[in-house]
C-alpha positions in Angstrom: -41.4 -180.4 -87.0 -42.0 -181.0 -83.4 -44.6 -179.7 -81.0 -44.2 -179.5 -77.2 -47.0 -179.2 -74.8 -47.4 -178.8 -71.0 -50.2 -177.8 -68.7 -49.2 -174.1 -68.8 -47.7 -173.6 -72.3 -47.2 -175.0 -75.8 -44.5 -174.6 -78.4 -45.4 -175.6 -81.9 -43.5 -176.1 -85.2 -40.1 -176.3 -83.6 -37.5 -176.7 -86.3 -34.3 -176.7 -84.3 -32.7 -176.5 -80.8 -29.6 -174.7 -79.9 -27.4 -176.0 -77.0 -25.1 -173.4 -75.4 -22.8 -175.3 -73.2 -19.8 -172.9 -73.4 -21.7 -169.7 -72.8 -21.5 -168.2 -76.3 -25.2 -167.1 -76.2 -25.9 -166.8 -72.5 -23.7 -166.3 -69.5 -23.0 -169.8 -68.2 -20.6 -168.6 -65.4 -23.5 -168.3 -62.9 -24.5 -171.9 -63.5 -21.0 -173.4 -63.6 -19.6 -171.4 -60.7 -22.5 -172.8 -58.5 -21.8 -176.4 -59.7 -18.0 -176.1 -59.0 -18.7 -174.7 -55.5 -21.1 -177.5 -54.7 -18.6 -180.1 -56.0 -15.8 -178.5 -54.0 -17.9 -178.6 -50.8 -18.8 -182.3 -51.5 -15.0 -183.0 -51.8 -14.3 -181.2 -48.5 -17.1 -183.0 -46.7 -16.3 -186.4 -48.1 -12.6 -186.3 -47.3 -12.8 -184.2 -44.1 -10.6 -181.5 -45.5 -10.4 -178.1 -43.8 -12.6 -175.4 -45.2 -9.6 -173.2 -45.7 -8.8 -175.2 -48.9 -12.2 -174.5 -50.5 -11.0 -171.7 -52.8 -8.0 -173.7 -54.0 -10.2 -176.7 -54.8 -12.6 -174.4 -56.7 -9.6 -172.9 -58.6 -8.3 -176.3 -59.5 -11.7 -177.1 -61.1 -11.5 -173.9 -63.2 -13.2 -171.2 -61.1 -11.7 -167.8 -60.5 -12.9 -167.1 -57.0 -12.4 -163.4 -57.1 -14.6 -162.8 -60.2 -16.8 -165.9 -59.8 -16.1 -166.8 -63.4 -14.6 -169.7 -65.2 -10.9 -169.8 -66.1 -10.6 -169.8 -69.8 -7.1 -171.3 -69.9 -7.8 -174.2 -67.5 -7.2 -177.7 -68.8 -8.4 -181.0 -67.5 -9.4 -179.4 -64.2 -10.8 -182.6 -62.9 -7.4 -184.1 -63.0 -5.9 -181.1 -61.2 -8.6 -181.4 -58.5 -7.8 -185.1 -58.0 -4.1 -184.3 -57.8 -4.8 -181.5 -55.3 -6.9 -183.9 -53.1 -4.2 -186.5 -53.4 -1.6 -184.1 -52.2 -3.7 -183.0 -49.3 -4.6 -186.5 -48.2 -1.4 -188.5 -49.0 1.6 -186.2 -49.2 0.6 -183.5 -46.7 -1.6 -184.9 -43.9 -0.8 -182.0 -41.7 -2.8 -179.7 -43.9 -6.0 -181.6 -43.2 
């Protein structure tokens, strides 16, 4: 068993740790929606894309902007995001 100590608290006799990456135990939508929004803004800033595309970029990364929750049926959203940025930058420069 493991014991953890800090200046303000201690945990002793820890037998296991549960990781909840998919939100089964807690609502991870709050965390992931903020991460996706920060990433989308970084993409916009880096590539100089118009702010009007913010929601589409978030959606391509798996965020339902109307509910601020993750899309459950999204797949490989990183690739969709890259494709969307490619389309904006290469195929449709008038959108930027």
